[in-house]
Phi, psi and omega in degrees: 000126176274313191229173179290330182284344172281330180286309185271126172272308172190171185262136183273120184249087179242176175296312182293324172292334176288327180292333186279345183294332174295337178260012172069033176248154178220144176258133179230147170262125181238169180303139176296337178256014179277144177254180181300319182295316174300327177291316183298311184295325180291314181292319168307316180285320187275324187251003182046054181233172175249126179266126176277311187222150180228123168248135179240154180218128171274125182257130178273147176299147180270149173286120181236166182221127168242117193055250184250005177262130179269150175202187182216141173277167189281150178286154179214171183235138184246138175242142175247119188251131182251118177265162178291150176303126183104335178276152182207149172251114177291128180238125180289134182245131178232000000 
């Protein structure tokens, strides 16, 4: 990984993720080969917050079919970031 922006792909805005905001937790899509230390450093560097805990989950790609050809979407990695009390990441709502 070269930069923090290579580690963090985007913030996930899902129904489950919105419910976690009350507990000061945020969901991110991260690089598949990033480890917890790299993810923690990237979040602290980009958002200027203090990270307490990082949990990661590898998500398997789904089997898809287009007409008669079978295929699979790419595997990806999700990270659940817990921030220190009082820290917050501003998420734009549209």
